[in-house]
C-alpha positions in Angstrom: -86.2 10.8 -24.9 -87.5 11.4 -28.5 -90.1 13.7 -27.0 -87.4 16.4 -27.2 -86.8 16.0 -30.9 -88.2 18.9 -33.0 -89.1 22.4 -31.9 -89.4 23.4 -28.2 -90.4 27.0 -27.6 -89.1 29.1 -24.7 -92.3 30.7 -23.6 -92.5 34.4 -22.7 -94.2 35.4 -19.5 -96.9 37.8 -20.7 -97.7 40.8 -18.5 -100.5 43.3 -18.1 -99.8 47.0 -18.0 -99.3 46.8 -14.2 -96.7 44.0 -14.9 -98.8 41.3 -13.2 -98.9 38.1 -15.2 -101.5 38.1 -18.0 -102.9 34.6 -17.7 -105.5 35.1 -20.5 -102.7 35.9 -22.9 -100.6 33.0 -21.6 -103.5 30.6 -22.3 -103.9 32.0 -25.9 -100.1 31.6 -26.4 -100.0 28.0 -25.2 -103.0 27.0 -27.3 -101.6 28.8 -30.4 -98.3 26.9 -30.1 -100.0 23.5 -29.5 -102.4 24.0 -32.4 -99.5 25.0 -34.7 -97.3 22.0 -34.2 -94.5 22.7 -31.8 -93.2 19.6 -30.0 -92.7 20.8 -26.5 -92.9 23.9 -24.2 -90.2 25.4 -22.0 -91.3 27.4 -18.9 -89.2 29.9 -17.0 -86.2 30.2 -19.2 -84.4 33.4 -20.1 -87.1 34.4 -22.6 -89.7 33.9 -19.7 -87.8 36.6 -17.7 -87.0 34.1 -15.1 -84.8 36.4 -13.1 -87.6 38.8 -12.4 -90.2 36.1 -11.7 -90.8 35.3 -8.0 -90.9 31.8 -6.6 -94.6 32.1 -6.0 -95.2 33.3 -9.6 -93.0 30.5 -11.0 -95.2 27.9 -9.2 -98.3 29.6 -10.5 -97.0 29.6 -14.0 -96.1 25.9 -13.9 -99.5 25.0 -12.5 -101.4 27.1 -15.0 -99.5 25.9 -18.1 -99.9 22.3 -17.0 -103.6 22.8 -16.5 -104.0 24.3 -20.0 -101.6 21.8 -21.6 -103.5 18.8 -20.3 -100.6 16.5 -21.0 -100.7 17.2 -24.7 -97.0 18.3 -25.0 -94.0 17.6 -22.9 -93.1 20.4 -20.4 -89.5 21.5 -19.6 -88.9 23.8 -16.6 -85.9 26.1 -16.1 -84.1 25.4 -12.8 -80.6 26.7 -12.7 -78.2 29.2 -11.3 -74.7 29.8 -10.0 -75.4 28.6 -6.4 -75.3 24.8 -6.7 -76.9 24.1 -3.4 -79.7 26.6 -4.1 -80.4 24.8 -7.4 -80.6 21.5 -5.5 -82.9 22.9 -2.9 -85.2 24.3 -5.6 -85.3 20.8 -7.3 -86.2 19.3 -3.9 -88.9 21.9 -3.1 -90.6 22.0 -6.5 -93.6 19.9 -7.5 -92.3 18.4 -10.7 -95.2 16.0 -11.3 -96.2 17.8 -14.5 -92.7 18.4 -15.7 -90.9 16.1 -18.1 -87.3 17.5 -17.9 -85.3 20.3 -16.3 -83.4 22.9 -18.3 -80.4 24.0 -16.2 -78.2 26.9 -17.2 -74.4 26.7 -16.8 -73.3 28.7 -13.8 -73.1 32.5 -14.6 -71.1 35.4 -13.2 -68.9 33.2 -11.0 -66.9 32.1 -14.1 -66.0 28.6 -12.8 -63.4 26.4 -14.4 -64.5 23.5 -16.6 -64.0 21.2 -13.6 -66.3 23.5 -11.5 -69.0 23.3 -14.2 -68.7 19.5 -14.3 -69.0 19.3 -10.5 -72.0 21.7 -10.5 -73.9 19.5 -13.0 -72.8 16.3 -11.3 -74.4 17.5 -8.0 -77.5 18.5 -9.9 -77.7 15.2 -11.8 -77.4 13.2 -8.6 -80.2 15.3 -7.0 -82.7 15.6 -9.9 -85.7 13.3 -10.1 -86.2 14.4 -13.7 -84.0 14.2 -16.9 -81.7 17.2 -17.4 -81.1 19.4 -20.4 -77.9 21.3 -20.0 -77.9 24.9 -21.2 -74.8 26.6 -22.5 -75.2 30.3 -23.3 -71.8 32.0 -22.9 -73.1 35.3 -24.1 -75.1 35.5 -20.9 -73.0 33.5 -18.5 -69.6 34.9 -19.4 -68.3 31.3 -19.3 -68.3 28.7 -22.1 -69.0 25.1 -21.3 -66.7 23.5 -23.8 -67.7 20.3 -25.8 -65.3 18.1 -23.7 -67.2 19.1 -20.5 -70.6 18.6 -22.1 -69.7 15.2 -23.5 -68.1 14.1 -20.2 -71.3 14.9 -18.4 -73.3 13.1 -21.2 -71.3 10.0 -20.8 -71.1 10.0 -17.0 -74.8 10.6 -16.1 -77.7 8.8 -17.8 -80.2 11.4 -16.7 -78.3 14.2 -18.5 -80.1 13.7 -21.8 -79.3 16.8 -23.9 -77.6 20.1 -24.2 -79.2 23.3 -25.4 -76.2 24.8 -27.0 -76.4 28.6 -27.5 -72.8 29.6 -28.1 -73.5 30.8 -31.7 -70.5 28.8 -32.7 -70.8 26.4 -35.6 -67.5 24.6 -34.9 -68.6 23.9 -31.3 -71.9 22.4 -32.6 -70.0 20.2 -35.0 -67.7 19.0 -32.3 -70.6 18.0 -30.1 -72.4 16.3 -33.0 -69.3 14.4 -34.1 -68.5 13.1 -30.6 -71.8 12.8 -28.7 -73.2 9.5 -27.4 -75.8 8.1 -29.7 -78.8 8.8 -27.5 -77.7 12.3 -26.4 -79.5 15.3 -28.0 -77.8 18.4 -29.3 -80.5 21.1 -29.3 -79.8 24.4 -30.9 -80.4 27.5 -28.7 -79.6 29.8 -31.7 -82.6 30.4 -33.9 -80.5 31.5 -36.8 -78.3 28.4 -36.7 -81.1 25.9 -35.9 -81.7 24.6 -39.4 -78.0 23.9 -40.0 -77.8 22.0 -36.7 -80.8 19.9 -37.6 -79.4 19.1 -41.0 -76.1 18.1 -39.4 -77.7 15.6 -37.1 -79.0 17.7 -34.2 -82.3 17.1 -32.5 -83.9 20.5 -33.2 -84.2 23.7 -31.3 -85.5 25.5 -28.2 -86.6 28.6 -30.0 -87.6 32.2 -29.3 -89.2 33.1 -32.7 -90.8 29.7 -32.9 -93.6 30.8 -30.5 -94.5 33.7 -32.8 -94.5 31.7 -36.0 -94.8 28.1 -34.7 -96.3 26.5 -37.8 -93.6 27.7 -40.2 -90.7 27.3 -37.8 -91.5 23.9 -36.5 -92.1 22.7 -40.1 -88.7 24.0 -41.1 -87.0 22.1 -38.3 -88.9 18.9 -39.1 -87.7 19.2 -42.7 -84.2 19.7 -41.5 -84.3 16.6 -39.3 -85.7 14.7 -42.2 -82.8 15.7 -44.4 -84.8 17.9 -46.8 -82.6 21.0 -47.2 -84.3 22.5 -50.2 -87.7 22.8 -48.7 -86.3 23.6 -45.3 -84.2 26.5 -46.6 -87.2 28.0 -48.4 -88.8 28.5 -45.0 -85.5 29.6 -43.4 -85.0 32.4 -45.9 -88.6 33.5 -45.4 -88.1 33.7 -41.7 -84.6 35.2 -41.6 -85.5 38.9 -41.4 -87.9 38.6 -38.5 -85.6 36.1 -36.7 -82.9 38.8 -36.8 -85.2 41.6 -35.8 -86.3 40.1 -32.5 -82.7 40.1 -31.2 -81.9 43.6 -32.4 -82.5 45.2 -29.0 -83.0 42.6 -26.3 -84.7 39.3 -25.6 -87.7 39.0 -24.9 -88.6 42.5 -25.9 -88.3 41.6 -29.5 -90.5 38.5 -29.4 -93.0 40.3 -27.2 -93.2 42.9 -30.0 -94.0 40.1 -32.5 -96.6 38.6 -30.2 -98.1 42.1 -29.7 -98.3 42.6 -33.5 -100.1 39.2 -33.7 -102.6 40.2 -31.0 -101.5 37.4 -28.7 -99.8 39.4 -25.9 -98.9 42.9 -24.8 -95.3 44.1 -25.2 -94.6 44.8 -21.5 -91.4 43.6 -19.9 -90.1 44.0 -16.3 -87.1 46.3 -15.5 -84.2 46.3 -16.1 -85.6 45.3 -19.6 -87.5 47.9 -21.6 -90.0 47.4 -24.4 -88.9 47.4 -28.0 -88.6 50.9 -29.5 -91.4 52.2 -31.7 -89.0 52.0 -34.7 -88.3 48.2 -34.1 -92.1 47.6 -33.5 -92.8 49.2 -36.9 -90.2 47.1 -38.6 -91.6 43.9 -37.0 -95.2 44.8 -37.9 -94.1 45.5 -41.5 -92.4 42.1 -41.7 -95.5 40.4 -40.2 -97.5 42.1 -42.9 -95.1 40.8 -45.6 -95.5 37.3 -44.1 -99.2 37.6 -44.3 -99.7 37.5 -40.5 -101.6 40.8 -40.0 
C-alpha cells in the first residue's frame, strides 16, 4: 500500500454564501493539489466538515471528486462513528468503486475501553471491502487509542493498513514506529509534527495546511521520508507560522481563510463553526504575502 506514502490532504468542503457546496471551487482545489504534487486525497474527514454534510451530499462529493480526479491519485473516504453497526451499514450501502481506502475515526463521545475500541474496529475490518486507515484523534474523541490497541489491530487484520495518529504526542508516535509490523503505515495527523514523524520512519501525513501549500508541504515530507533533514527543515521553518495560524481558532475555518486568501475558495463554514475572525484572516494574508503567495 505504498500509494499512501507521502502527503495526503484532508480536503475541505467549499461552500457558497448560501452554504450549498461550491463545486467550481472544489474542482479548482482538487486540480491545484494534483498539479502541485500531493500523493492522495481524503474526502469527508473532519476538515471536510463531515458532521454537517448530509448522506446525499457525501455521495455527490465522492462522485464529483472521482470524476475530476480521473484516477490520477488514490482517494480515501471518511466512514466512521461511535455506532459500530451504523458504520458497517454505511460501508455496505456506499459505492466504493472509486475509493482506495477508508479512513475510520476511533469512536467518540461514548469513551469505550481499549477492548471496546478493538472490537469496534474488528467488526469494521470484517465488513469492509476496502483497506482501512485507523484514525486516532483524542482531542476530538475524548478517548485515546493507545499504541498497544493500534498494533494489536494491525497484527490481527491484514486489511487494517495504517493509522492516522493525531494525538500530538511524540512518545506515542515513537512507540508505534518502534513496534509496528513492517508493512503497517504510521501517518501523522499533526501538521506540526509531520516532518519529525517522517524522519523517524513514518509514512507521511494526512495534512490540513498541505492543501493550501501543497508544493512546499509535500516536498518537505518527501525530503523527510528520504532522510534529508537539512533541506526538509528549511521548508518546515518556512511553513511553521502559517501552520500554527490555521489552528488558532478552529479547523477548518483557518485553512478556509488560507484558501480564501489564495483565491481558491470562500471562507464559509456551517454552524456550529464560524468563519475565521478578521484579525486572523489579516494575519494569514500577511503570511501568504511573506511566502510570496499573493
